[in-house]
Structures are given as C-alpha cells and as structure tokens.
C-alpha positions as CSV (number, residue, x, y, z in Angstrom):
1,X,-123.2,93.5,155.9
2,X,-121.0,91.7,153.4
3,X,-120.0,93.6,150.3
4,X,-120.0,91.0,147.5
5,X,-119.0,93.3,144.7
6,X,-115.2,93.4,144.3
7,X,-113.8,95.4,141.5
8,X,-110.3,94.6,140.5
9,X,-108.6,96.2,137.6
10,X,-105.4,95.2,135.9
11,X,-102.3,97.6,136.9
12,X,-100.2,95.9,134.0
13,X,-99.7,93.4,131.4
14,X,-96.8,90.8,130.8
15,X,-95.2,90.4,127.7
16,X,-93.7,86.8,127.4
17,X,-92.4,84.2,124.8
18,X,-95.7,82.0,125.1
19,X,-98.8,83.1,123.0
20,X,-100.7,80.1,124.0
21,X,-101.5,78.2,127.1
22,X,-99.6,75.2,125.7
23,X,-96.0,75.0,126.6
24,X,-96.2,77.7,129.5
25,X,-94.0,76.6,132.5
26,X,-96.3,74.7,135.0
27,X,-94.9,76.9,138.0
28,X,-92.5,80.2,138.2
29,X,-88.8,79.7,138.2
30,X,-88.6,76.5,136.2
31,X,-86.8,77.9,133.2
32,X,-84.7,81.3,132.8
33,X,-87.0,82.9,130.4
34,X,-87.1,86.8,130.4
35,X,-90.4,88.8,130.5
36,X,-91.5,92.3,130.5
37,X,-94.0,93.9,132.5
38,X,-95.8,97.0,131.1
39,X,-97.5,99.2,133.6
40,X,-101.2,100.9,132.5
41,X,-101.1,104.2,132.2
42,X,-102.7,105.1,135.5
43,X,-99.7,103.3,137.2
44,X,-96.9,104.6,135.3
45,X,-95.6,106.7,138.2
46,X,-92.2,106.5,139.1
47,X,-92.7,107.2,142.9
48,X,-94.6,104.1,143.2
49,X,-91.6,101.9,142.4
50,X,-89.3,103.6,144.6
51,X,-87.1,101.0,146.6
52,X,-88.4,98.2,144.4
53,X,-84.9,97.8,142.7
54,X,-83.5,96.7,146.1
55,X,-85.3,93.3,146.2
56,X,-84.1,90.5,144.0
57,X,-87.6,88.7,143.6
58,X,-91.1,89.9,143.7
59,X,-94.6,88.4,143.8
60,X,-97.0,88.7,140.8
61,X,-100.6,88.3,141.5
62,X,-102.2,87.9,138.0
63,X,-105.6,86.5,136.5
64,X,-105.9,83.2,134.6
65,X,-107.4,85.4,131.5
66,X,-107.5,82.5,129.5
67,X,-109.3,80.0,132.1
68,X,-112.3,82.2,133.2
69,X,-115.8,80.3,133.3
70,X,-119.3,80.6,135.2
71,X,-119.3,78.6,138.3
72,X,-116.6,76.6,140.1
73,X,-115.7,72.9,140.9
74,X,-114.9,71.9,144.8
75,X,-112.5,69.4,143.2
76,X,-109.7,69.6,140.1
77,X,-107.5,66.9,138.7
78,X,-104.2,68.2,138.8
79,X,-102.3,67.2,135.6
80,X,-98.8,66.4,137.3
81,X,-101.0,63.5,139.1
82,X,-102.1,62.1,135.7
83,X,-105.3,64.3,135.2
84,X,-107.5,61.2,137.0
85,X,-107.1,62.1,140.7
86,X,-109.1,64.5,142.3
87,X,-108.0,67.0,144.9
88,X,-109.7,69.9,146.4
89,X,-109.4,73.2,144.7
90,X,-108.1,75.1,147.6
91,X,-105.2,72.5,148.0
92,X,-104.0,72.8,144.4
93,X,-102.9,75.9,142.4
94,X,-105.2,74.8,139.2
95,X,-106.3,78.1,137.0
96,X,-110.1,76.7,137.6
97,X,-110.7,78.5,140.7
98,X,-113.6,80.7,142.2
99,X,-111.6,83.9,141.2
100,X,-109.1,82.6,138.7
101,X,-106.3,84.6,140.5
102,X,-102.7,83.1,140.1
103,X,-99.5,83.8,142.1
104,X,-96.1,83.6,141.1
105,X,-92.4,84.5,142.4
106,X,-90.1,85.8,139.8
107,X,-86.5,87.4,139.9
108,X,-86.5,91.0,139.3
109,X,-83.9,91.7,136.9
110,X,-84.3,95.5,136.6
111,X,-86.6,98.4,136.7
112,X,-86.4,100.7,133.8
113,X,-87.5,103.9,132.8
114,X,-89.0,104.1,129.3
115,X,-89.7,107.5,127.7
116,X,-93.0,106.4,126.5
117,X,-94.2,103.5,128.8
118,X,-92.7,104.7,132.1
119,X,-91.4,102.0,134.7
120,X,-91.2,98.9,132.8
121,X,-90.0,95.6,134.9
122,X,-88.0,92.9,133.5
123,X,-88.3,89.7,135.4
124,X,-87.1,86.0,134.9
125,X,-89.1,82.8,135.2
126,X,-92.4,83.8,135.0
127,X,-94.9,81.2,134.1
128,X,-97.7,83.1,132.2
129,X,-98.9,83.4,128.6
130,X,-98.1,86.5,126.7
131,X,-100.8,89.4,127.5
132,X,-101.6,88.0,130.9
133,X,-103.1,90.9,133.1
134,X,-101.2,91.8,136.3
135,X,-103.6,92.9,139.3
136,X,-100.8,93.2,141.9
137,X,-97.0,93.5,142.5
138,X,-95.4,93.0,145.8
139,X,-92.0,92.6,147.1
140,X,-90.8,89.1,148.0
141,X,-89.2,88.8,151.5
142,X,-86.9,86.0,152.5
143,X,-87.4,86.0,156.1
144,X,-91.1,86.1,155.7
145,X,-91.8,84.4,152.7
146,X,-89.5,81.4,152.8
147,X,-90.3,78.5,154.9
148,X,-87.8,75.5,153.9
149,X,-89.5,73.2,156.8
150,X,-92.9,73.5,155.0
151,X,-94.4,70.4,153.9
152,X,-95.1,70.1,150.2
153,X,-98.4,67.8,150.3
154,X,-99.4,65.5,147.5
155,X,-96.9,67.5,145.4
156,X,-94.1,65.8,147.0
157,X,-95.1,62.6,145.3
158,X,-95.1,64.1,142.1
159,X,-93.1,62.0,139.1
160,X,-90.2,63.5,137.5
161,X,-91.7,64.6,134.2
162,X,-88.6,66.0,132.7
163,X,-87.6,64.9,129.3
164,X,-84.5,65.0,127.5
165,X,-84.8,67.2,124.2
166,X,-83.3,66.3,120.9
167,X,-83.4,68.9,118.4
168,X,-81.7,69.1,114.9
169,X,-79.0,71.9,114.8
170,X,-80.4,73.4,111.8
171,X,-84.0,73.6,113.6
172,X,-82.6,75.2,116.4
173,X,-80.7,77.8,114.4
174,X,-84.2,79.1,113.4
175,X,-84.6,80.3,117.0
176,X,-83.1,83.6,117.9
177,X,-80.0,82.8,119.7
178,X,-81.0,84.5,123.2
179,X,-84.2,82.6,123.1
180,X,-83.0,78.9,122.6
181,X,-82.2,78.3,126.3
182,X,-86.1,79.3,127.1
183,X,-87.4,77.0,124.3
184,X,-85.3,74.0,125.6
185,X,-86.2,74.7,129.1
186,X,-90.0,74.5,128.2
187,X,-89.7,71.5,126.1
188,X,-87.5,69.7,128.7
189,X,-90.5,69.9,131.2
190,X,-92.7,68.0,128.8
191,X,-95.6,70.1,128.1
192,X,-98.0,67.2,127.3
193,X,-101.1,66.4,129.4
194,X,-99.5,63.2,131.6
195,X,-102.2,61.0,130.5
196,X,-101.1,61.4,126.6
197,X,-98.3,58.8,126.3
198,X,-98.7,58.0,122.4
199,X,-95.1,58.0,121.1
200,X,-96.3,58.7,117.7
201,X,-98.6,61.6,118.4
202,X,-97.0,65.1,117.1
203,X,-97.8,68.1,119.3
204,X,-97.7,72.1,118.2
205,X,-96.4,74.4,120.7
206,X,-96.4,78.2,120.0
207,X,-93.0,80.2,121.1
208,X,-92.6,83.7,119.8
209,X,-93.7,83.7,116.4
210,X,-92.8,80.1,115.7
211,X,-94.7,76.7,115.9
212,X,-92.6,74.0,117.2
213,X,-93.7,70.5,116.5
214,X,-92.3,67.5,118.6
215,X,-93.0,64.0,119.7
216,X,-92.0,62.3,122.9
217,X,-91.2,58.8,123.3
218,X,-90.6,57.5,127.0
219,X,-87.9,60.1,128.3
220,X,-86.9,61.5,124.9
221,X,-88.5,64.4,123.3
222,X,-87.9,64.8,119.5
223,X,-88.4,68.3,117.8
224,X,-89.3,67.5,114.1
225,X,-90.1,71.1,112.8
226,X,-89.8,74.6,113.7
227,X,-92.0,76.9,111.5
228,X,-92.9,80.5,111.5
229,X,-96.6,80.7,112.5
230,X,-99.1,81.8,110.1
231,X,-100.5,85.1,110.4
C-alpha cells in the first residue's frame, strides 16, 4: 500500500541579501554572494556536521516557499526562453512544481560554532531569497556529481542575457562595500522578465534594506536610485 502522507520539516533557514524574489539569481553559483545557514534548534548538534568541513561544496535541498500553490501544471514557461515557450515541468527547474522543492550546489566557506545558534554554515553562490527553508544538506562529490559530458537540453540554446551595469559612484557608495560586488553581479544577470523590453520602464529591486531602481536599454543597465526601503 502506498503511503501518500510524507511530512518534511525544515532543518534550517538561509539568510541572504535578497528579501524578495525579484533579483534573486536564477541559478546557484552565478554571483559571489555570501549567505548564512542557521539550523533549527533540534538540529544544532555538532556531531551532525562532523567531516562536512572537508568538502568544498554542498547540495542544498530547499522549498520554494513563495511559490507554493494548490495543484500543478504539466508544462511551464521558462523565463529564459522568453516566457512564451512551454516545456515539461520535469524538464525544467521551475519553482512551480508538484512539491515545490529546489536544489542548489553552493560553495561551503566554513562551518562555525555559534554559542547561541550552534553550527552555522557560511556558503557562497546561493540562489534563494532571505528566509528560505532548507530541508536537507548533502556533500557535493565531484567524482559522482560532476558529468562534463552531459547534454544541457534546451538550456544550451539560451541567449546571453547579461548586461553592462552603469551605476553612478555616489549611488554605489550607499551600499556597504563588502556587498557591492553581489549587487553588481545580480544586476548584470538582468533580473527583468525576458518578455519585458521597454527601455523607459523603471524596475525596483530589493537588496539588503535598500530599494534599487534601474532601467535597461539594450545591453546597458542604468541604476537611477538607491534608497533605504521603507519599514
């Protein structure tokens, strides 16, 4: 008899520089953003992390907490294909899945013991918004997990969406120095939906506690304001 009742509890939550979905990197490893993973109290057991610091990368399984919905669709429209071409949901990494589970490979920078929080993981290259629940952590094994000969399917046809970022020095200085590279990297990936190409349209992206407004004309992105977000 099949058991249809599978209960999964978050084991941790990740702290990132992106408080909203818009602007989050579309896949892991695109930008050198540093994030912190804080375990839930039940899992703050040092022995559970014994040996993890010997790995350079780890897999994170996580929930698309902002994309949960009733029901599912067998096809989705990948944004990097223009938002008009449908592909099978299981042939994509779309967040709109039957179980809304994401998987990311990130660089493990360190495992540090915090007096109050227990083992805390610092990682680089996460593609999640702040507060995303983590449901499992596994080591990345280059011998088993890397397949250079693998075919990339329709993603090999993707257009290069990267843009050149233009930001006035006085605006960039509003961002903490250690976070500027992360912001510039996120903007360079062009956060806009691919089907929106109005060069006069102004977009607002949340980053840390700032709202960054920009517009894009062709391959040039222009930051026009950086302001503290309203509480």
